[in-house]
Every structure is written in C-alpha cells, then in structure tokens.
C-alpha positions as CSV (number, residue, x, y, z in Angstrom):
1,M,-6.9,-34.9,32.9
2,Q,-10.4,-34.8,31.0
3,T,-9.8,-31.1,30.2
4,A,-6.8,-31.6,28.6
5,T,-8.2,-34.7,27.0
6,Y,-10.8,-32.4,25.5
7,F,-8.1,-29.9,24.5
8,F,-6.2,-32.1,22.2
9,I,-9.1,-33.5,20.9
10,F,-9.9,-30.1,19.6
11,L,-6.3,-29.3,18.6
12,N,-6.2,-32.5,16.4
13,L,-9.7,-31.5,15.0
14,S,-8.9,-27.9,14.2
15,L,-5.6,-29.1,12.2
16,A,-8.0,-29.4,9.1
17,V,-8.2,-25.9,9.2
18,F,-4.6,-25.2,8.5
19,E,-3.8,-28.3,6.6
20,E,-3.5,-28.3,2.6
21,P,-6.1,-27.6,1.4
22,A,-6.5,-25.1,4.1
23,V,-8.4,-21.8,5.1
24,Y,-5.4,-20.8,6.7
25,P,-2.3,-22.9,5.8
26,L,0.6,-23.7,8.0
27,P,4.1,-25.2,6.9
28,F,3.7,-28.8,6.9
29,L,6.2,-29.5,9.6
30,V,4.1,-27.3,12.2
31,T,1.0,-29.2,11.5
32,S,2.9,-32.7,11.6
33,L,4.5,-31.8,15.1
34,I,1.3,-30.6,16.4
35,E,-0.6,-33.9,15.0
36,V,2.4,-36.2,16.6
37,L,1.9,-34.7,20.2
38,C,-1.8,-34.9,19.9
39,L,-1.2,-38.6,19.1
40,L,1.4,-38.9,21.8
41,V,-1.2,-37.7,24.5
42,F,-4.0,-40.0,23.0
43,F,-1.4,-42.8,23.4
44,G,-0.4,-41.7,27.0
45,R,-4.3,-41.5,27.7
46,L,-4.9,-45.1,26.5
47,T,-1.6,-46.5,28.6
48,H,-3.1,-45.3,31.7
49,F,-6.2,-46.8,30.8
50,A,-4.3,-50.2,30.4
51,K,-2.5,-49.7,33.7
52,V,-5.7,-49.3,35.9
53,T,-7.8,-51.7,33.9
54,L,-7.6,-55.6,33.9
55,R,-5.9,-56.7,30.6
56,N,-8.9,-58.9,29.5
57,V,-11.3,-55.8,30.1
58,F,-9.3,-53.8,28.2
59,W,-8.9,-56.0,25.3
60,K,-12.6,-56.6,25.3
61,D,-13.5,-52.9,25.3
62,T,-13.7,-51.8,21.4
63,K,-13.3,-48.2,22.3
64,N,-10.0,-48.7,23.2
65,I,-9.2,-50.7,19.9
66,C,-10.5,-47.9,17.9
67,I,-8.2,-45.6,19.6
68,M,-5.3,-47.8,18.9
69,V,-6.3,-48.4,15.4
70,A,-7.0,-44.5,14.5
71,I,-3.5,-43.7,16.2
72,L,-1.9,-46.4,13.9
73,L,-3.5,-45.4,10.6
74,S,-2.8,-41.5,11.6
75,L,1.0,-42.1,12.0
76,T,1.1,-44.3,8.8
77,D,-0.6,-41.7,6.8
78,L,1.6,-38.9,8.3
79,V,4.9,-40.9,7.5
80,I,3.4,-41.4,3.9
81,Y,2.5,-38.3,3.3
82,G,5.7,-36.7,4.5
83,A,7.7,-39.2,2.2
84,L,5.8,-38.2,-0.8
85,R,6.1,-34.7,0.0
86,I,10.0,-35.1,0.1
87,Y,9.8,-36.4,-3.7
88,N,7.4,-33.6,-4.7
89,V,4.4,-36.1,-5.1
90,R,1.2,-34.7,-4.5
91,S,-1.2,-36.8,-2.2
92,I,-4.2,-36.4,0.2
93,R,-4.3,-37.0,4.2
94,W,-7.1,-39.8,4.1
95,S,-6.5,-40.1,7.9
96,R,-8.4,-37.3,8.8
97,I,-11.7,-39.0,8.4
98,V,-10.5,-41.2,11.4
99,R,-10.1,-38.2,13.8
100,P,-13.7,-37.8,15.1
101,I,-12.9,-41.5,16.5
102,F,-11.0,-39.7,19.3
103,L,-13.7,-37.5,20.2
104,I,-16.2,-40.4,20.2
105,N,-14.3,-43.0,21.8
106,F,-12.5,-41.7,25.0
107,A,-14.1,-42.7,28.0
108,E,-15.0,-39.1,28.7
109,S,-17.4,-39.0,25.7
110,R,-20.3,-40.9,26.9
111,Q,-22.9,-38.6,26.1
112,I,-21.3,-38.1,22.6
113,R,-21.3,-42.2,22.2
114,R,-25.1,-42.1,23.2
115,A,-25.9,-39.4,20.7
116,F,-23.7,-41.2,17.7
117,R,-25.2,-44.6,18.9
118,S,-29.0,-43.0,18.6
119,I,-28.0,-42.0,14.9
120,R,-26.3,-45.0,13.9
121,N,-29.6,-46.7,15.1
122,T,-31.9,-44.4,13.2
123,L,-30.0,-44.9,10.0
124,P,-31.5,-48.2,8.9
125,E,-35.2,-46.9,9.6
126,I,-35.0,-43.9,7.2
127,T,-33.5,-46.0,4.6
128,Y,-37.0,-46.9,3.1
129,V,-38.0,-43.1,3.0
130,F,-34.3,-42.2,1.4
131,L,-34.9,-44.8,-1.1
132,L,-38.7,-43.5,-2.0
133,F,-37.1,-40.1,-2.2
134,M,-34.3,-41.3,-4.9
135,F,-36.8,-43.0,-7.0
136,S,-38.8,-39.6,-7.3
137,L,-35.5,-37.8,-7.9
138,L,-34.5,-40.6,-10.6
139,M,-38.2,-40.5,-12.4
140,F,-38.4,-36.8,-12.4
141,S,-34.8,-36.5,-14.0
142,L,-36.0,-39.1,-16.6
143,M,-39.3,-37.0,-17.4
144,A,-37.0,-33.7,-17.6
145,L,-34.8,-35.7,-20.3
146,K,-37.7,-36.7,-22.3
147,L,-39.4,-33.2,-22.1
148,F,-36.3,-30.8,-22.5
149,G,-33.4,-33.1,-24.1
150,E,-34.6,-32.9,-27.6
151,R,-35.7,-29.3,-27.6
152,N,-32.1,-28.2,-27.9
153,L,-32.1,-25.6,-25.3
154,Q,-29.1,-23.9,-23.7
155,T,-28.3,-22.2,-20.5
156,A,-27.5,-18.8,-19.8
157,E,-23.6,-19.6,-20.1
158,G,-24.5,-21.5,-23.6
159,L,-24.4,-24.9,-22.5
160,P,-26.6,-27.6,-23.4
161,Y,-29.7,-27.8,-21.2
162,F,-30.8,-31.0,-19.8
163,K,-29.0,-33.1,-22.3
164,N,-27.1,-35.5,-19.9
165,Y,-29.1,-38.0,-17.5
166,L,-26.8,-37.7,-14.5
167,E,-26.2,-34.2,-15.0
168,I,-30.0,-33.6,-14.9
169,V,-30.1,-36.0,-11.5
170,F,-27.6,-33.6,-9.8
171,D,-29.4,-30.2,-10.9
172,L,-32.6,-31.8,-9.6
173,Y,-31.1,-32.8,-6.5
174,V,-29.6,-29.3,-6.1
175,L,-33.0,-27.8,-6.5
176,V,-34.7,-29.9,-4.0
177,T,-32.3,-27.5,-1.6
178,T,-33.5,-24.6,-3.9
179,A,-29.8,-23.6,-4.3
180,N,-30.2,-23.2,-8.0
181,S,-33.9,-21.7,-8.2
182,P,-34.9,-20.5,-10.4
183,D,-32.0,-20.7,-12.5
184,V,-32.4,-24.0,-13.3
185,M,-35.8,-23.6,-14.5
186,M,-35.6,-20.5,-16.9
187,P,-34.4,-22.1,-20.1
188,A,-37.4,-24.2,-20.0
189,F,-39.7,-21.8,-18.9
190,D,-38.4,-19.0,-21.6
191,F,-39.0,-21.7,-24.3
192,S,-42.6,-22.4,-22.9
193,S,-44.3,-21.2,-19.7
194,W,-46.0,-24.4,-19.3
195,Y,-43.1,-26.1,-18.4
196,A,-43.2,-24.1,-15.3
197,L,-45.8,-27.1,-14.3
198,F,-43.0,-29.5,-14.3
199,F,-40.9,-27.9,-11.8
200,I,-43.9,-26.8,-9.5
201,A,-44.8,-30.4,-9.3
202,F,-41.2,-31.6,-8.7
203,V,-40.5,-28.8,-5.8
204,I,-44.2,-29.8,-4.2
205,V,-43.3,-33.4,-4.0
206,N,-39.7,-33.4,-3.2
207,T,-38.9,-30.4,-1.3
208,Y,-42.2,-29.9,0.8
209,I,-43.5,-33.7,0.9
210,F,-40.3,-36.0,1.0
211,M,-38.1,-33.3,3.0
212,S,-40.6,-32.8,5.6
213,L,-41.5,-36.9,5.8
214,F,-37.7,-37.3,5.8
215,L,-37.3,-34.8,8.7
216,A,-40.6,-36.5,10.9
217,V,-39.0,-39.9,10.4
218,V,-35.6,-39.0,11.6
219,Y,-36.8,-36.9,14.7
220,N,-39.3,-39.6,15.7
221,N,-37.0,-42.6,15.4
222,Y,-34.0,-40.4,16.8
223,K,-36.1,-39.5,19.8
224,K,-37.3,-43.3,20.2
225,H,-33.9,-44.7,20.5
226,L,-32.7,-41.7,22.9
227,K,-35.8,-42.6,25.4
228,V,-34.5,-46.0,25.1
229,M,-31.0,-45.4,25.7
230,F,-31.8,-43.0,28.8
231,G,-34.1,-45.6,30.4
232,G,-37.6,-44.3,29.3
233,V,-36.6,-40.5,30.2
234,N,-39.1,-38.2,28.5
235,C,-36.8,-36.6,25.9
236,D,-39.3,-33.7,24.7
C-alpha cells in the first residue's frame, strides 16, 4: 500500500509535464482520467484511515483535512477547466499548486513532513536578512536610475537603458545571480569605464556578501530546527 501510494503521488505530480502548457502534451481526456484515478486512490486511502481510526481522532488530524480539501479543489478545478474547454475558453489549472499536499500529508511521508516543518520554521528567521537584501537592491536601483537614466543610453537592441525603476530593480536582481553579466553593464561601461565601479560594488555587496550571509542563516537555522525535531541528534 505504501509503494502504491507513492506511485500514484508521483504519477499525479508528473502530470504537470503532460498538461498544457506542457513539455510533452497529451490530450486533456488522458490527463484528466489519470488525475481522476489518482484522486480516487487518495480518497480510498483516506477512507481506509477513517475506518481504522476513531472518528474524533480522524477529524482532529489536520493532515486528513488537508488531503480532503486538496481532493475537492482538484476535482472542482478539473470540472471547471473541462467545461470551459467545451466552450473554447482558455483557462489555467490553478489546482496544480495543491498537488504537493498529497506528498506531504499522507502518513507514510513522515520524513518529508519533518523537513517541510523545518523549512517552515526557518522562514521567519531569515526574513530580516531578506529585507536587508531587498533594501540594498532598491537603493542600488535608485542610484542606477540617477546615474544612467539621464544619459540617454541604449542597450544593444536599441532600447532605453535604465530608464524605468522597476525594470532596473529586475535587471539588478538578475545580476545578483550573474545570469545577465556582463551584458547589463556594457552600455554604461561603453559610456564611461568609471561606471564599472558601480557594478563592482553592487556585485560585492549583494552577490558575495548578502548571498553568503543568506545561505549561512538558512543553513544554521534549518540545522537547529532539525536537531530539535529529532531530539537533539547531531545533524552534521
């Protein structure tokens, strides 16, 4: 039963690869039938839990409530999406985001729930570092707007360079990952090589300092919560 449960959970999650927009699209009838089969299996497991568990214990377990709600939401979304397709109305399968609930909340997934709980407990403690990072990003974006916005610079595609504040925030956020480096710097560097100092300072502060600090805080807090959860066992 445990192996069958994991198989249908994997099958349900893998439907995202075959549903529109998909990597390997399959007809809607095929994916919907597979999803209904998975939901029937999940409902059967839930019914089995209800039969072997006291009623007050079953209804007090939030895991069972989450699974029931996820099944109802998935079925409702499937019916609405199918009805809209009949009338050639494009829509989005919003219930896809609830599918990981099945992976987390079944009784067999105790270790996954522990890891998820550790991540959940870690999030509030990294909020301050994230806010500092966002403040730094917004301040550097404002400086970039003042430095480059009035220079009438253009990108290689002929588009205005660093004219819109929100676009600057996005471009510098991508620069933190170095995905657009050095392309995002070149219009300013071609205008004056001294502007390279701005981007060097930005990369040092946000990519090297803040990302390292962010990773350290996440790791230390996650390890701390994991130790508490496993009763003080060394998690190194």
